[in-house]
C-alpha positions as CSV (number, residue, x, y, z in Angstrom):
1,M,-14.9,203.7,90.0
2,I,-16.3,201.3,93.0
3,N,-16.0,197.8,92.0
4,T,-16.9,194.7,94.2
5,E,-13.1,193.7,94.9
6,S,-12.1,196.7,96.3
7,S,-15.2,198.0,98.2
8,N,-17.6,196.9,100.4
9,I,-21.2,197.3,99.2
10,G,-22.7,197.2,102.6
11,D,-20.5,199.9,103.5
12,I,-21.4,202.1,100.5
13,I,-25.0,201.8,101.0
14,Q,-24.5,202.8,104.8
15,N,-22.8,205.7,103.8
16,Q,-25.5,206.6,101.3
17,R,-28.1,206.0,104.2
18,E,-26.2,208.5,106.7
19,F,-26.0,211.0,104.0
20,F,-29.9,210.8,103.0
21,Q,-30.3,211.1,106.8
22,T,-29.0,214.7,106.8
23,G,-32.0,216.0,104.7
24,K,-29.7,217.6,101.9
25,T,-31.0,215.5,98.9
26,K,-34.6,216.8,99.7
27,D,-33.9,220.3,99.1
28,V,-35.0,221.1,95.4
29,N,-32.3,223.6,94.8
30,F,-29.7,220.8,95.8
31,R,-32.0,218.2,93.1
32,I,-31.5,220.9,90.3
33,Q,-27.8,221.3,91.0
34,Q,-27.5,217.6,90.6
35,L,-29.2,217.2,87.7
36,Q,-27.6,220.6,85.7
37,R,-24.3,218.8,86.6
38,L,-25.1,215.5,85.2
39,K,-25.9,217.4,82.1
40,E,-22.9,218.9,82.2
41,A,-21.3,215.8,82.8
42,I,-22.7,214.4,79.5
43,I,-22.0,217.2,77.6
44,E,-18.1,217.2,78.5
45,H,-17.8,213.5,77.7
46,K,-20.0,213.4,74.9
47,Q,-17.1,212.2,72.5
48,E,-16.2,209.5,75.1
49,I,-19.7,208.2,75.3
50,I,-19.9,208.4,71.7
51,Q,-16.8,206.1,71.2
52,A,-17.9,203.9,73.6
53,L,-20.8,202.7,72.3
54,Q,-18.5,202.4,68.8
55,A,-16.9,200.1,70.9
56,D,-19.4,198.0,72.2
57,L,-22.1,198.4,69.4
58,H,-20.7,200.0,66.7
59,K,-23.1,202.3,67.2
60,P,-23.3,204.9,64.4
61,E,-22.9,208.4,66.3
62,L,-26.2,209.5,64.5
63,E,-27.9,206.9,66.5
64,T,-26.0,207.8,69.7
65,Y,-27.0,211.3,69.8
66,L,-30.7,210.2,68.9
67,T,-31.0,207.0,71.5
68,E,-28.2,207.8,73.9
69,I,-27.3,211.3,74.3
70,V,-30.7,212.3,74.3
71,V,-31.4,211.7,77.8
72,I,-30.3,215.2,77.9
73,K,-33.8,216.2,77.2
74,E,-35.1,214.1,80.1
75,I,-32.5,216.0,82.4
76,D,-34.0,219.5,81.0
77,Y,-37.7,218.2,81.4
78,A,-37.2,217.5,85.3
79,I,-35.4,220.6,85.8
80,K,-38.2,222.6,84.3
81,Y,-40.9,220.8,85.9
82,I,-39.4,219.8,89.5
83,K,-40.5,222.5,91.9
84,S,-44.2,221.7,90.5
85,W,-43.9,217.7,91.0
86,T,-42.3,218.6,94.7
87,K,-45.2,220.9,95.6
88,P,-47.7,219.0,98.2
89,K,-51.0,218.5,96.5
90,K,-54.1,219.5,98.1
91,T,-57.0,217.1,98.0
92,E,-60.9,217.1,98.3
93,L,-62.7,216.1,101.2
94,S,-66.4,214.9,101.9
95,F,-68.5,217.4,103.7
96,D,-68.3,215.5,107.0
97,F,-64.6,216.3,107.1
98,F,-65.4,220.0,106.8
99,S,-63.1,220.8,109.5
100,Y,-59.9,219.4,108.3
101,S,-57.4,219.4,105.3
102,A,-55.8,216.9,103.0
103,H,-52.7,217.1,100.8
104,I,-50.5,214.7,99.4
105,Y,-46.7,215.1,99.9
106,P,-43.9,213.4,97.5
107,E,-41.0,212.6,99.5
108,P,-38.1,210.6,98.5
109,L,-37.5,206.7,99.2
110,G,-34.0,206.7,100.4
111,V,-31.6,204.6,98.8
112,V,-32.0,203.3,95.4
113,L,-30.5,200.6,93.0
114,I,-30.4,200.8,89.1
115,I,-29.5,198.0,87.3
116,G,-28.9,198.8,83.9
117,T,-28.8,197.1,80.4
118,W,-26.5,196.8,77.2
119,N,-28.3,197.2,74.4
120,Y,-28.6,201.4,74.9
121,P,-26.3,201.1,78.2
122,F,-25.9,205.1,78.4
123,Q,-29.4,206.2,78.1
124,L,-31.2,203.3,79.9
125,T,-28.8,203.4,82.7
126,I,-28.8,207.6,83.0
127,S,-32.7,208.1,82.5
128,P,-33.9,206.1,85.9
129,L,-30.8,208.3,87.4
130,V,-32.6,211.1,86.5
131,G,-35.5,210.2,88.1
132,A,-33.7,209.1,91.4
133,I,-32.3,212.5,91.7
134,A,-35.2,214.8,91.0
135,A,-37.3,212.8,93.6
136,G,-34.2,213.4,96.0
137,N,-32.6,210.1,96.6
138,C,-29.2,208.5,97.0
139,A,-28.5,205.9,94.1
140,I,-26.2,203.3,93.4
141,I,-26.2,202.2,89.5
142,K,-25.0,198.6,88.1
143,P,-24.2,199.2,84.5
144,S,-24.1,196.3,82.2
145,E,-20.9,194.4,82.1
146,I,-21.6,193.0,78.6
147,A,-21.5,196.8,77.1
148,S,-18.0,197.3,79.0
149,H,-16.6,200.2,77.5
150,T,-20.0,202.1,78.1
151,S,-20.0,201.0,81.6
152,S,-16.2,202.6,82.0
153,I,-17.1,205.6,80.7
154,V,-20.4,205.5,83.0
155,A,-18.1,204.9,86.1
156,K,-16.2,207.8,85.3
157,I,-18.6,210.3,85.0
158,I,-20.3,209.4,88.2
159,R,-17.0,209.2,90.0
160,K,-15.8,212.4,88.8
161,Y,-19.2,214.7,89.4
162,F,-21.1,213.1,92.4
163,Q,-19.5,211.6,96.0
164,T,-20.1,208.1,96.8
165,A,-22.2,208.6,99.4
166,Y,-25.0,210.3,97.3
167,I,-24.4,208.5,93.9
168,A,-22.1,205.4,93.2
169,V,-21.4,203.0,90.8
170,V,-20.5,199.2,91.2
171,E,-19.2,197.6,88.4
172,G,-19.0,193.8,87.5
173,G,-20.4,190.7,86.1
174,I,-23.3,188.3,87.7
175,E,-21.3,188.2,91.2
176,A,-21.3,192.0,92.0
177,S,-25.3,191.7,91.0
178,Q,-25.9,189.3,93.3
179,K,-23.9,190.9,96.1
180,L,-26.3,194.2,95.3
181,L,-29.2,192.3,95.1
182,A,-28.8,190.5,98.6
183,E,-28.8,194.0,100.2
184,K,-32.1,196.0,101.4
185,F,-32.9,199.0,98.8
186,D,-35.8,201.6,99.2
187,H,-36.2,200.5,95.3
188,I,-35.0,198.7,92.9
189,F,-35.2,199.7,89.0
190,F,-34.5,197.0,86.7
191,T,-33.9,197.1,82.9
192,G,-33.5,193.7,81.1
193,G,-34.9,190.4,80.4
194,T,-38.1,188.5,81.9
195,A,-36.2,185.5,83.3
196,V,-33.2,187.7,85.0
197,G,-36.3,190.1,86.1
198,K,-37.9,187.2,87.9
199,I,-34.2,187.0,89.8
200,V,-34.5,190.7,90.6
201,M,-37.7,190.3,92.1
202,A,-37.4,187.5,93.9
203,A,-34.4,188.8,95.6
204,A,-36.1,191.9,96.3
205,A,-39.4,190.1,97.8
206,K,-36.9,189.0,100.7
207,H,-36.5,192.8,101.5
208,L,-40.0,193.5,100.9
209,T,-38.3,196.4,98.3
210,P,-40.6,197.4,96.0
211,V,-39.4,196.9,92.0
212,T,-39.8,198.5,88.8
213,L,-39.1,195.9,86.2
214,E,-38.7,197.3,82.3
215,L,-38.7,194.0,80.0
216,G,-39.5,193.3,76.8
217,G,-41.3,190.4,74.9
218,K,-42.6,190.2,71.4
219,S,-43.9,193.4,70.4
220,P,-46.4,192.9,67.5
221,C,-46.4,195.3,64.4
222,I,-49.8,195.2,62.5
223,V,-50.0,196.3,59.0
224,D,-53.7,197.2,57.5
225,T,-54.2,197.6,53.9
226,N,-55.6,201.6,54.6
227,I,-52.1,202.9,54.6
228,N,-49.4,205.4,53.2
229,L,-47.2,202.1,52.0
230,E,-44.0,203.9,51.5
231,H,-43.7,205.9,55.2
232,T,-45.1,202.5,57.0
233,A,-42.2,200.8,55.0
234,R,-39.4,203.3,56.0
235,R,-40.8,203.8,60.0
236,I,-40.7,200.0,60.3
237,T,-37.5,199.4,58.6
238,W,-36.1,202.3,60.9
239,G,-37.7,200.7,64.4
240,K,-36.5,197.4,63.3
241,F,-33.4,197.7,62.3
242,I,-31.6,200.7,64.2
243,N,-29.1,199.3,66.5
244,A,-29.2,196.2,65.0
245,G,-32.8,195.3,66.2
246,Q,-31.4,195.4,69.5
247,T,-34.4,197.5,71.3
248,C,-36.9,196.1,73.7
249,I,-39.8,197.7,71.7
250,A,-38.7,197.0,68.3
251,P,-41.5,195.7,66.2
252,D,-41.0,191.9,66.8
253,Y,-42.9,190.5,63.8
254,L,-45.3,191.7,61.4
255,L,-48.9,190.9,60.9
256,V,-49.7,192.0,57.5
257,D,-53.2,192.1,55.7
258,K,-52.6,189.3,52.7
259,K,-53.7,192.1,50.2
260,I,-51.1,194.4,50.8
261,K,-48.2,192.1,51.9
262,K,-46.3,191.6,48.7
263,D,-46.3,195.4,48.7
264,L,-45.1,195.9,51.7
265,I,-42.2,193.3,51.0
266,D,-41.1,195.2,48.0
267,E,-41.3,198.6,49.7
268,L,-39.4,197.3,52.7
269,K,-36.6,196.0,50.6
270,K,-36.4,199.2,48.8
271,C,-35.9,200.8,52.3
272,L,-33.2,198.5,53.2
273,K,-31.4,199.0,50.1
274,E,-31.6,202.9,50.7
275,F,-30.9,202.8,54.2
276,Y,-27.8,200.6,54.4
277,G,-26.6,200.4,50.8
278,E,-26.4,196.8,48.7
279,N,-24.4,195.4,51.3
280,P,-25.2,196.5,54.8
281,A,-21.9,195.0,56.3
282,N,-20.0,197.9,54.5
283,S,-22.7,200.5,55.9
284,P,-21.1,203.2,58.6
285,D,-24.8,203.4,59.7
286,Y,-25.6,199.7,61.0
287,A,-24.7,198.2,64.3
288,R,-23.3,195.1,65.4
289,I,-24.5,192.3,67.8
290,I,-23.1,193.0,71.5
291,S,-21.5,189.5,72.1
292,Q,-20.9,186.3,70.7
293,K,-23.2,184.8,72.8
294,H,-26.3,187.2,71.5
295,F,-24.6,186.3,67.9
296,D,-25.1,182.5,68.1
297,R,-28.4,183.0,69.4
298,L,-29.6,185.1,66.5
299,V,-28.0,182.8,64.0
300,K,-30.2,179.8,65.0
301,F,-33.0,181.8,64.3
302,L,-32.4,182.3,60.7
303,E,-33.0,178.4,60.3
304,D,-36.5,179.1,60.5
305,G,-38.9,180.0,57.7
306,K,-37.4,181.5,54.6
307,A,-35.3,184.5,54.4
308,I,-36.3,186.6,51.3
309,V,-33.5,189.4,52.6
310,G,-30.6,189.3,54.3
311,G,-29.7,186.2,56.1
312,E,-25.8,186.9,55.8
313,T,-23.7,186.8,59.1
314,K,-19.9,187.1,59.8
315,S,-19.2,185.5,63.1
316,S,-15.9,187.9,63.3
317,E,-17.6,191.2,63.5
318,R,-20.5,189.6,64.8
319,Y,-22.7,191.0,62.0
320,I,-26.1,189.6,61.1
321,A,-27.6,191.3,58.1
322,P,-30.8,193.2,58.2
323,T,-33.4,190.0,57.3
324,L,-36.7,189.6,56.8
325,I,-38.1,186.0,56.9
326,D,-41.2,184.7,55.1
327,N,-43.1,181.1,55.8
328,V,-42.7,181.3,59.5
329,S,-44.5,179.0,61.7
330,L,-45.7,180.3,64.8
331,E,-44.1,176.9,66.5
332,N,-40.6,178.2,65.5
333,S,-38.4,179.3,67.9
334,V,-38.5,182.5,66.2
335,M,-42.0,182.7,67.3
336,Q,-41.3,181.6,70.6
337,E,-38.9,184.2,72.0
338,E,-38.0,187.8,71.8
339,I,-35.7,188.2,69.1
340,F,-34.0,191.1,69.8
341,G,-31.6,191.3,66.9
342,P,-32.4,192.6,62.8
343,I,-34.7,189.4,62.1
344,L,-38.3,190.2,61.0
345,P,-40.9,187.5,60.8
346,I,-43.7,188.6,58.2
347,I,-47.0,186.9,59.0
348,E,-49.9,187.4,56.9
349,Y,-53.7,187.7,57.8
350,T,-56.9,187.7,56.3
351,D,-59.0,189.0,59.2
352,I,-58.1,191.6,61.6
353,A,-59.6,188.9,64.4
354,E,-57.0,186.3,63.3
355,A,-54.0,189.0,64.1
356,I,-55.6,190.1,67.6
357,A,-56.5,186.5,68.5
358,L,-52.8,185.5,68.1
359,I,-51.6,188.6,70.1
360,N,-53.8,187.6,72.8
361,S,-52.8,184.2,72.7
362,R,-49.2,185.5,73.7
363,P,-47.8,186.9,76.9
364,K,-48.6,191.0,76.6
365,P,-46.1,192.8,74.9
366,L,-43.8,195.8,75.8
367,A,-45.3,197.9,72.6
368,L,-47.9,197.4,70.0
369,Y,-48.0,198.8,67.0
370,L,-50.6,199.7,64.4
371,F,-50.3,201.0,60.6
372,S,-53.8,201.9,59.7
373,H,-55.9,205.4,58.6
374,N,-58.8,203.4,59.9
375,K,-59.9,205.1,63.0
376,N,-62.7,202.5,63.7
377,L,-59.9,199.8,63.3
378,Q,-57.4,201.8,65.6
379,K,-60.1,201.6,68.4
380,R,-60.8,198.3,68.3
381,V,-57.0,197.1,68.2
382,L,-56.6,199.6,71.4
383,Q,-59.9,198.1,73.4
384,E,-59.2,194.3,72.4
385,T,-55.4,194.3,73.1
386,S,-53.3,194.8,76.3
387,S,-49.8,196.2,76.1
388,G,-47.3,198.3,77.8
389,G,-47.9,201.0,75.2
390,V,-49.0,201.8,71.8
391,C,-47.9,203.7,68.9
392,L,-50.1,204.3,65.8
393,N,-48.5,204.9,62.4
394,D,-44.9,205.1,63.6
395,T,-42.5,202.7,65.6
396,M,-40.6,203.4,68.6
397,M,-41.1,207.1,69.0
398,Q,-43.2,206.7,72.0
399,F,-40.1,206.1,74.1
400,G,-38.9,209.2,73.2
401,T,-42.1,211.5,74.8
402,S,-41.3,212.5,78.6
403,S,-45.0,213.3,78.8
404,L,-46.1,210.1,78.2
405,P,-45.2,207.0,80.9
406,F,-43.1,204.3,79.6
407,G,-43.6,200.7,81.1
408,G,-44.7,197.2,80.6
409,V,-47.8,195.0,81.6
410,G,-47.6,191.3,82.8
411,D,-44.6,189.6,81.6
412,S,-43.2,192.9,80.1
413,G,-42.8,194.9,82.9
414,I,-43.7,196.2,86.2
415,G,-44.0,200.2,86.8
416,N,-42.9,203.0,84.6
417,Y,-41.0,206.0,84.2
418,H,-40.1,208.8,81.8
419,G,-41.0,212.3,83.0
420,K,-43.0,213.1,85.9
421,A,-43.7,209.1,85.9
422,S,-39.9,209.1,86.6
423,F,-40.3,211.1,89.7
424,D,-43.2,209.1,90.7
425,T,-41.7,205.7,91.0
426,F,-38.7,206.9,93.0
427,S,-41.2,209.0,95.5
428,H,-43.7,208.0,98.2
429,N,-46.7,210.1,98.0
430,K,-47.3,210.7,101.6
431,S,-51.3,211.5,102.8
432,V,-51.5,214.4,105.2
433,L,-54.6,215.2,106.9
434,Q,-55.0,218.0,109.2
435,N,-57.8,219.1,111.7
436,S,-58.8,222.1,113.1
437,F,-59.1,223.2,116.6
438,W,-62.0,225.3,116.1
439,L,-64.4,222.7,116.9
440,D,-64.8,219.5,118.6
441,L,-67.9,217.6,117.7
442,K,-68.6,214.7,120.1
443,W,-70.3,212.3,117.9
444,R,-67.5,209.9,117.6
445,Y,-66.7,209.3,121.3
446,A,-68.1,207.2,124.0
447,P,-70.4,206.7,125.4
448,Y,-72.1,205.6,122.0
449,K,-75.4,204.7,122.7
450,S,-77.7,207.8,122.3
451,K,-75.6,208.5,119.4
452,L,-76.3,204.9,117.6
453,P,-79.5,206.1,115.9
454,L,-77.9,209.3,114.2
455,I,-74.9,207.2,112.5
456,K,-77.1,204.7,111.6
457,K,-79.3,207.3,110.0
458,L,-76.4,209.1,108.2
459,L,-74.6,205.8,106.9
460,G,-77.9,204.5,105.5
């Protein structure tokens, strides 16, 4: 483990730059070996990862497999396709370039910084690392200090399996992040809130460092009348309350057709009881809020509207019951910022135009959900709204698909990752044009006078 007290961050970066210059990371077989090593490390330390996430978030073991250890699938996907990704791609040329050939060569950026977050502290730190390794970079990882137990296991794994000159971990709080951001990297990948994202981007701008910002926002969930009510309620309940709502793409609020509102609420109540029992505080399947600071912030939201289910809290355990809130005003604080907790406001609409207008009046969200069999309605929502991604008739599942790029737009983020998109994020596509020696037409060389009529004719 490396921390800012015992090691100089500048020295770590310099050592990584020197290692990168050896060209070793550009070898595709080397990259595959490192990905395989990372997979072995996760498998070997699986139980410690489970324990760390239980300590940080009271995360149930099944949720840990589904949302954290599942990063192994991302590694497998990269290993399967990396040789295809790294091949130069031939591009088409116009007839006037008949003696040329053109290719695009993906090349690694160099030394990259990955700043993780606390809500899925293992997966959201390791997943971008997979892309960085696949693309042939050296990397420094900064796990979230808020999820301290997971930060420790990430540091332990990286220290044990990788040399510091290739992949290093810097643990610590705000001071460590500030020291890292003061340095020049070839790319910065940040996952977290919009406010800190602005700080990261401002720091990167001083060095003209490109950034990927995976942020968040208030992801709306529209519920039409033309649905399977039971399936809809189950999928919303799961997507909202997994990890106690601490998910950047969790449904942040429901926009429900007035005709179906009561039926949906009744079904959501049934699902909550089925998932977590009469008293979710006693359920082994329900997580806790990460810190007292976040707990206190969420408790204030409970003052808005009317809790029709839940609302109970227990400060000593950082427990907030799964809560449905009705009679919410758009001016309430719960509707002014991302909730990031187990509180779900329900807003009714009578015409889909109202729902679309509300969504479009706010910053672009990271995710948008629509439950409806109606193909025309699906098409209309897709055309008339903008969001990082969309999931129809389900929640959250778009994140787990390696073939789909994941990322935000506007306030919800810059850039994307997962699968090939991760490789592209940590690569530079170098354009290479090659001419032959077999012919050398003189139309472009001086003197120009006699050639001007021909050029004018060719170029219109």
